[in-house]
Structures are given as structure tokens and as C-alpha cells.
C-alpha positions in Angstrom: 93.6 9.5 -49.5 89.7 8.3 -50.4 89.6 5.3 -52.1 87.3 4.6 -54.8 88.3 1.1 -56.0 88.8 -1.7 -54.2 92.2 -2.9 -53.7 93.6 -5.7 -55.7 95.4 -7.7 -52.7 95.4 -10.5 -54.9 98.2 -10.4 -57.0 99.8 -13.6 -55.7 96.2 -15.4 -57.3 95.4 -15.9 -60.4 92.6 -14.5 -61.5 90.0 -17.6 -61.6 91.2 -18.1 -58.4 90.5 -14.3 -56.9 86.7 -14.5 -58.6 86.4 -17.9 -56.9 87.7 -16.8 -53.9 85.5 -13.7 -53.8 83.0 -15.8 -54.8 83.0 -18.3 -51.7 83.3 -14.9 -49.9 80.5 -13.2 -51.4 78.2 -16.5 -50.3 79.5 -17.2 -47.3 79.1 -13.2 -45.8 76.3 -11.8 -48.3 79.3 -9.0 -49.2 80.4 -8.4 -53.0 84.1 -7.7 -53.3 84.4 -4.7 -55.1 80.5 -3.3 -53.8 81.0 0.9 -52.7 81.9 1.1 -49.6 78.9 2.9 -47.7 76.8 -0.3 -48.6 79.4 -2.5 -47.7 79.5 -0.9 -44.5 76.2 -1.0 -43.3 76.1 -5.0 -44.5 75.2 -6.2 -40.5 76.0 -9.5 -39.1 76.9 -9.3 -36.2 80.5 -10.9 -35.8 81.7 -8.3 -38.3 82.2 -5.1 -37.3 82.8 -2.5 -40.2 86.2 -3.0 -40.5 85.5 -6.2 -41.2 83.2 -5.8 -43.8 85.2 -3.0 -45.3 88.1 -6.1 -45.7 86.2 -8.2 -47.8 84.3 -5.6 -50.1 88.5 -4.7 -50.3 88.7 -1.3 -49.7 91.3 -2.2 -46.2 94.1 -4.9 -46.6 94.7 -8.3 -44.4 97.3 -8.4 -42.7 99.3 -10.9 -44.4 99.3 -8.2 -47.7 100.2 -5.4 -45.4 103.0 -6.9 -44.6 103.8 -7.9 -47.9 104.0 -4.6 -49.4 105.8 -3.4 -46.7 108.4 -5.9 -47.5 107.8 -4.5 -51.3 107.9 -0.6 -50.6 111.7 -1.8 -48.8 112.2 -3.5 -51.7 111.7 0.0 -53.4 113.5 2.7 -51.2 116.0 0.1 -50.7 116.3 0.4 -54.8 115.5 3.6 -55.1 117.8 4.6 -52.1 121.3 3.1 -54.4 120.4 4.9 -57.5 120.5 8.3 -55.9 123.7 6.3 -54.7 124.4 6.2 -58.3 123.7 9.2 -59.6 125.6 11.2 -57.1 122.8 12.6 -55.2 124.0 12.1 -51.8 120.9 14.5 -50.3 118.2 12.0 -51.7 119.5 8.9 -50.8 119.5 10.4 -47.0 116.1 11.4 -47.8 114.4 8.8 -48.0 117.2 6.6 -46.1 115.9 8.8 -42.7 112.3 9.6 -44.2 111.2 5.2 -44.5 113.9 4.5 -41.8 111.4 7.0 -38.8 108.4 5.9 -40.7 109.3 2.0 -39.9 109.8 2.7 -36.3 106.3 4.3 -35.6 105.0 2.0 -37.8 107.1 -0.4 -35.3 105.9 1.7 -31.7 102.0 1.2 -32.9 102.4 -3.1 -33.9 104.2 -3.6 -30.0 101.8 -1.0 -27.9 99.2 -3.5 -29.6 100.6 -5.9 -29.2 101.5 -5.2 -25.3 98.3 -4.3 -25.0 96.5 -7.9 -25.9 99.0 -9.9 -23.7 97.7 -7.6 -21.0 94.3 -8.7 -21.6 95.5 -12.2 -22.3 97.6 -12.2 -19.1 94.0 -11.1 -17.6 92.8 -14.6 -18.5 92.8 -17.4 -15.4 95.1 -20.2 -15.7 93.8 -23.3 -14.7 96.6 -24.9 -12.0 97.5 -28.5 -12.3 99.6 -30.8 -9.8 
């Protein structure tokens, strides 16, 4: 899916708070919220990847926003399931439930894999021995 405009993942903030946060971000890293994606990812900084630049410009959600999105999607899915059941459209209800559950499980497997990789990397850090 083509993303032509930044995501509004500051929905829980007042407009004045969103504007202030965007100004602070621009002042701190030199990336203006809403700048074209091609311009944002060309920003050079030793501590920042192109993904960081895309996030700061508003084209990618942060992890908290993704968590909120998943919870909101789940609420919508449960509501649609209930609507289909009330309409006696059991096939549609089943499709919504099984389809979404499959996506949740795929996402959970991907996240578990990432967590295991980080834990393995962390396990390689030498530990000091205390007596």
C-alpha cells in the first residue's frame, strides 16, 4: 500500500500538543513532520537509520501506536463479529474471526522470533561475577 501522507499516530494528543511535539522533533533532529518521505530518508545522522527518519516524519508508527492500532482493530473485529451474528450471517462471522485470528498468530510468531533473537544477543554479553 502506498503511503502518500504521514500517519496521524498522535490522535490521543490535543492539536496544540501534536504541533509542539512536531516542532521539538524538527528542532532536535532536523526532520520536519510531514516532509516528503524521500526527503526524510536522505537525512544523515550517525545515530539514525532511514527507518527512524521515516518514523519521525510520520510515515511509520512507533511501537506504542502499533499496539494501540492492534487493540482498536480487535475491538472493531469483535464488533463486526457481533453484528454478523445478530444478522445470522454466521459464515461472515466465522470468516472475520478465523481470518483475524490467523493474522494475530502470524504477528505473534514474528514478534516471538524477534524477542528470541534479542534475548540470544543479550545472553552473549559477559557478566561480571560477584562473590
